[in-house]
C-alpha positions in Angstrom: 10.4 -6.4 20.8 8.8 -4.1 23.2 5.8 -3.1 21.7 7.3 1.4 21.4 9.9 -0.5 20.1 8.6 -2.5 17.0 6.4 0.6 16.6 9.6 2.6 15.9 10.9 0.2 14.0 8.3 -0.1 11.9 7.9 3.2 11.3 12.1 3.7 10.7 12.1 0.9 7.9 9.1 2.6 6.2 10.3 5.9 6.4 13.8 4.3 5.0 12.3 2.5 2.4 9.5 5.3 1.0 11.9 8.3 1.6 12.0 8.8 -2.3 7.8 9.8 -2.1 9.2 12.6 -0.1 12.8 13.4 -1.9 11.9 12.9 -5.6 7.6 13.4 -5.7 7.1 15.9 -2.9 5.1 12.9 -0.8 4.4 14.6 3.2 3.2 12.8 6.0 -0.2 12.7 6.7 -2.5 12.0 9.8 -5.1 9.2 8.6 -8.9 10.2 7.8 -10.9 10.4 11.1 -13.3 7.5 10.5 -10.8 5.3 9.4 -9.8 1.9 11.9 -6.8 3.3 14.2 -3.4 1.0 13.7 -0.9 2.1 15.0 1.2 0.3 13.4 0.3 2.6 9.9 2.3 4.7 8.0 1.2 7.5 5.6 2.1 9.3 2.9 0.7 12.5 0.2 0.6 14.3 -1.9 -2.7 15.8 -1.8 -3.7 13.5 -4.9 -2.8 10.6 -3.4 -2.0 8.7 -0.6 0.1 5.9 0.5 -0.6 3.9 3.3 1.6 1.4 5.2 -0.2 -1.1 7.9 1.2 -3.5 9.7 -0.4 -6.4 10.9 -0.1 -10.3 12.1 1.4 -8.4 15.0 4.9 -7.9 11.9 4.6 -10.4 10.1 3.2 -8.8 7.6 2.5 -5.8 6.0 -0.4 -4.2 3.3 0.9 -1.3 0.6 -1.8 0.7 -0.7 -2.1 3.6 -2.9 -5.0 5.6 -2.7 -6.8 7.9 -4.3 -9.2 11.2 -2.7 -12.6 9.2 -4.2 -12.4 6.0 -2.0 -9.8 4.2 -4.8 -7.5 1.9 -3.2 -4.9 -0.1 -4.9 -2.5 -2.5 -3.5 1.0 -2.0 -5.1 1.2 -5.5 -6.5 -1.5 -4.5 -8.7 0.3 -1.8 -10.4 2.9 -4.7 -11.5 2.5 -5.7 -15.6 1.0 -8.7 -16.7 -1.8 -8.5 -12.9 -4.9 -10.1 -12.6 -7.0 -10.5 -10.1 -7.2 -14.5 -9.4 -4.5 -15.0 -11.5 -3.2 -18.7 -10.5 0.1 -18.8 -8.5 2.6 -20.7 -7.4 2.2 -21.1 -3.6 5.2 -20.2 -1.9 7.0 -22.6 0.5 6.9 -21.0 4.0 11.3 -20.8 4.3 10.7 -18.4 1.3 8.1 -16.1 2.7 9.3 -12.5 2.9 8.7 -10.3 6.9 7.0 -7.3 7.1 10.4 -5.7 6.6 10.8 -7.1 3.2 7.7 -6.8 2.4 8.0 -2.7 2.9 11.3 -2.8 0.8 9.7 -4.8 -2.2 6.6 -3.0 -2.3 9.2 0.2 -2.3 11.4 -1.1 -4.8 8.0 -2.5 -7.2 6.3 1.3 -6.5 9.5 3.3 -7.8 9.7 0.5 -10.9 6.1 0.0 -11.5 4.7 3.5 -10.6 6.2 6.3 -11.8 3.2 7.3 -14.2 1.0 7.5 -11.1 3.6 9.1 -9.0 4.0 12.2 -12.0 0.2 12.3 -11.2 -1.5 10.5 -14.0 -4.2 8.9 -12.4 -5.2 7.1 -15.1 -3.9 3.6 -14.1 -4.7 3.4 -11.2 -8.3 4.8 -11.2 -8.9 2.0 -14.0 -7.3 -0.4 -11.7 -9.4 1.2 -8.4 -12.6 0.4 -10.4 -12.2 -2.5 -11.7 -11.5 -4.3 -8.2 -13.8 -2.1 -6.7 -16.6 -3.6 -8.9 -15.0 -7.1 -7.9 -16.3 -6.2 -4.8 -19.2 -5.0 -5.3 -20.2 -8.6 -7.4 -18.7 -11.0 -4.7 -20.0 -8.8 -1.5 -22.4 -6.7 -2.8 -23.2 -3.0 -1.6 -21.3 -2.4 1.8 -23.2 1.1 3.0 -20.6 3.3 4.9 
């Protein structure tokens, strides 16, 4: 796929999979913050309180999907799943079972729709709690990373 075709495909997948945010929760497209690393393969929606950020990485092999609040906390969609624990031991999946980028985006959308209802309704307590927990872990591992 040519770069422009790949970019259009990425954006179309994101728009399709996260359409429910626009239709049910009044999210709208939003620009990246000025100081943020520029990646053309980035899709953002926001509702004024939180933003969904989908970033295509690895030349179309992978996607990072996060929720970000206005205070800089960010949480991967996978952190919203019941029983999530940082550093939990997981079975390693076989390479053949690995999801492609489109499948990763679709899975994240399904997980957000199923496990993020409270956050999408504006109840940010759990998002803040997870984000603060992750920030404490990052600080312990890497120390303060000035802005």
